[in-house]
C-alpha positions as CSV (number, residue, x, y, z in Angstrom):
1,M,5.3,-8.1,1.3
2,V,1.9,-6.8,1.5
3,F,2.4,-3.3,3.2
4,L,0.0,-0.5,2.3
5,G,-0.4,-2.3,-1.3
6,L,2.9,-1.9,-2.0
7,D,3.7,-5.2,-3.1
8,G,1.3,-4.9,-6.4
9,V,3.0,-1.9,-7.1
10,I,6.7,-3.5,-7.0
11,R,5.5,-6.4,-9.1
12,S,4.2,-4.1,-11.6
13,L,7.6,-2.2,-11.6
14,V,9.5,-5.4,-12.2
15,A,7.2,-6.4,-14.9
16,A,7.6,-3.0,-16.6
17,R,11.6,-3.4,-16.1
18,A,11.4,-7.0,-17.8
19,N,8.6,-5.5,-20.4
20,R,6.2,-7.9,-19.3
21,D,3.6,-5.3,-18.1
22,I,0.9,-7.1,-20.9
23,E,1.5,-10.4,-18.6
24,I,0.8,-8.8,-15.5
25,W,-2.0,-6.9,-16.1
26,E,-3.9,-9.6,-17.8
27,S,-3.0,-12.2,-15.2
28,R,-4.7,-9.3,-12.3
29,F,-7.6,-9.3,-15.1
30,K,-8.0,-12.9,-15.3
31,T,-7.7,-13.1,-11.4
32,A,-9.9,-11.0,-10.8
33,G,-12.7,-12.4,-13.5
34,S,-13.2,-8.7,-15.2
35,H,-11.6,-6.3,-17.2
36,T,-11.8,-3.8,-13.9
37,V,-9.8,-4.3,-11.1
38,E,-10.1,-2.2,-7.4
39,T,-7.1,-1.9,-5.2
40,T,-5.8,0.4,-2.4
41,I,-2.1,1.8,-2.4
42,V,-1.0,3.7,0.5
43,G,-4.5,4.1,2.0
44,M,-5.9,5.6,-1.7
45,R,-8.9,3.6,-4.0
46,V,-7.4,2.9,-7.2
47,V,-9.2,1.7,-9.9
48,F,-7.7,0.1,-13.2
49,T,-9.5,-1.0,-16.0
50,A,-8.9,-2.2,-19.7
51,D,-13.3,-2.7,-20.2
52,P,-14.1,-0.2,-23.3
53,E,-17.3,0.6,-21.8
54,N,-15.4,1.9,-18.6
55,I,-12.8,3.4,-20.8
56,K,-16.0,5.1,-23.0
57,A,-17.5,6.6,-19.7
58,V,-14.6,8.0,-18.1
59,L,-13.7,9.7,-21.4
60,S,-17.0,11.3,-22.0
61,S,-19.4,12.0,-19.6
62,Q,-18.0,11.2,-16.6
63,F,-14.4,12.2,-17.1
64,H,-14.3,14.2,-13.7
65,D,-15.1,12.3,-11.7
66,Y,-11.9,10.3,-12.1
67,G,-8.6,11.0,-11.7
68,V,-6.7,10.0,-14.9
69,F,-2.9,9.2,-15.2
70,V,-2.0,7.8,-18.7
71,G,1.6,6.2,-17.8
72,S,4.0,5.1,-20.5
């Protein structure tokens, strides 16, 4: 189901319910060949990163340039 990028959201929700969050993110980063993944969900650009340098930039000098959501 590739509709508005919701296929990725659904896969993430299924993985989360099965306590397999780490596996799905490792797979996505491996497929991208990077620790930063960009996608579009419901027409919005969304960037996910596990890259320490990107996280450092977001949390320090560029914090206001990004919307930050930290889920639990």
